[in-house]
C-alpha positions in Angstrom: 91.3 94.0 80.0 92.6 94.6 83.5 95.6 92.6 84.8 97.0 92.0 88.2 100.5 93.1 87.4 103.1 93.5 84.6 103.9 90.8 82.1 107.0 89.0 83.4 108.9 89.3 80.1 108.8 93.1 80.2 108.3 93.9 83.9 111.6 95.9 84.2 110.7 98.2 81.3 107.2 98.6 82.5 108.4 99.9 85.8 108.9 103.3 84.2 105.2 103.9 84.4 104.3 101.0 86.7 105.4 103.0 89.7 102.2 105.1 89.2 99.8 102.1 89.5 97.0 103.1 91.9 94.7 106.0 92.6 95.9 109.6 93.0 94.3 112.9 94.0 95.6 115.8 91.9 95.9 119.5 92.5 95.5 121.3 89.2 96.9 124.7 88.4 96.1 126.5 85.1 97.4 129.8 83.8 95.4 132.2 81.7 97.3 134.2 79.0 97.4 137.2 81.4 99.2 135.0 84.0 96.3 134.5 86.4 96.5 131.2 88.3 93.5 129.0 88.8 93.4 126.0 91.1 91.2 122.9 91.0 91.1 119.3 92.1 91.1 116.1 90.1 92.0 112.5 90.3 94.1 110.0 88.3 93.9 106.2 88.2 96.6 104.0 86.8 96.2 100.3 86.2 97.6 97.3 84.4 95.8 96.1 81.2 96.2 93.8 78.3 97.7 90.9 80.3 100.1 93.2 81.9 101.6 94.4 78.6 100.4 98.0 79.0 99.3 100.6 81.5 96.1 102.7 81.3 95.6 106.0 83.1 92.4 107.8 83.5 92.3 111.5 84.4 89.3 113.3 85.8 88.9 117.1 86.4 87.2 117.8 88.7 86.8 114.8 90.8 83.5 113.0 90.2 82.2 113.9 93.7 82.5 117.5 92.8 80.7 117.3 89.5 77.3 118.9 89.6 75.0 119.9 86.8 76.1 123.3 85.3 79.2 123.4 87.4 81.6 126.1 86.3 84.5 124.9 84.1 88.1 125.1 85.3 89.6 128.0 83.3 92.0 127.0 80.5 91.7 123.2 81.1 88.0 122.9 81.3 86.3 119.9 83.0 87.1 116.6 81.4 87.7 112.9 81.6 90.7 111.5 79.6 92.7 108.3 79.2 96.0 107.2 77.9 97.3 103.7 77.2 101.0 103.4 77.6 102.5 100.4 75.6 106.0 99.2 75.8 107.1 97.5 72.6 109.6 94.7 73.4 110.3 94.2 69.7 112.0 97.6 69.5 112.9 97.9 73.2 111.1 101.2 73.5 107.9 103.0 74.5 105.7 104.0 71.7 105.2 107.7 72.1 105.2 109.6 68.8 102.1 108.2 67.3 98.9 109.5 65.9 95.6 107.7 65.5 93.0 108.9 63.0 89.3 107.9 62.6 88.2 108.7 59.0 85.4 107.8 56.6 83.0 107.6 59.5 79.5 106.4 58.8 76.8 104.9 61.2 77.9 101.4 60.0 81.7 101.8 59.4 84.9 103.7 59.9 88.5 103.7 58.8 91.2 103.8 61.5 94.8 104.6 60.8 97.9 104.5 63.1 100.9 106.4 62.1 104.3 106.8 63.8 107.1 109.3 63.6 110.7 108.2 64.0 112.2 111.6 63.4 110.5 113.8 66.1 107.3 114.5 64.0 109.1 115.7 60.9 107.5 112.9 58.9 104.9 110.2 59.6 104.7 106.6 58.5 101.4 104.7 58.3 101.8 101.4 60.1 98.3 100.1 60.7 95.0 100.5 59.0 91.7 99.1 60.2 88.5 99.0 58.2 85.5 98.3 60.4 81.8 97.3 59.9 79.3 97.4 62.6 77.9 93.9 63.6 74.3 93.3 62.7 71.8 93.5 65.6 
């Protein structure tokens, strides 16, 4: 899945997020409802994927070196790993951002996945992809 750089046919558009490619340390600040600030450390890693057609970022709070069993969670945000895949769609000359993905009808052997997009700032949603899966036999 990893790529060495952006796909040449969309390199200029990918530069919007491509500037972040690499490894980052992060200072995290959260605010409780009563206004108390909490500080923590994390890290973020950005890389090219899918033959340079997309960018994946992975966020980690706290940094893996600081994770110990039963470590206290960062207030408000908690301790977590998360990822985002950022895809530029050259067919519409835009980044796909207002989308939602749903896993439904989940069983040990199958699930139904739906992708929906909003073109009116989340007022309405349009189903644009469905995937019906079945687990491969052992």
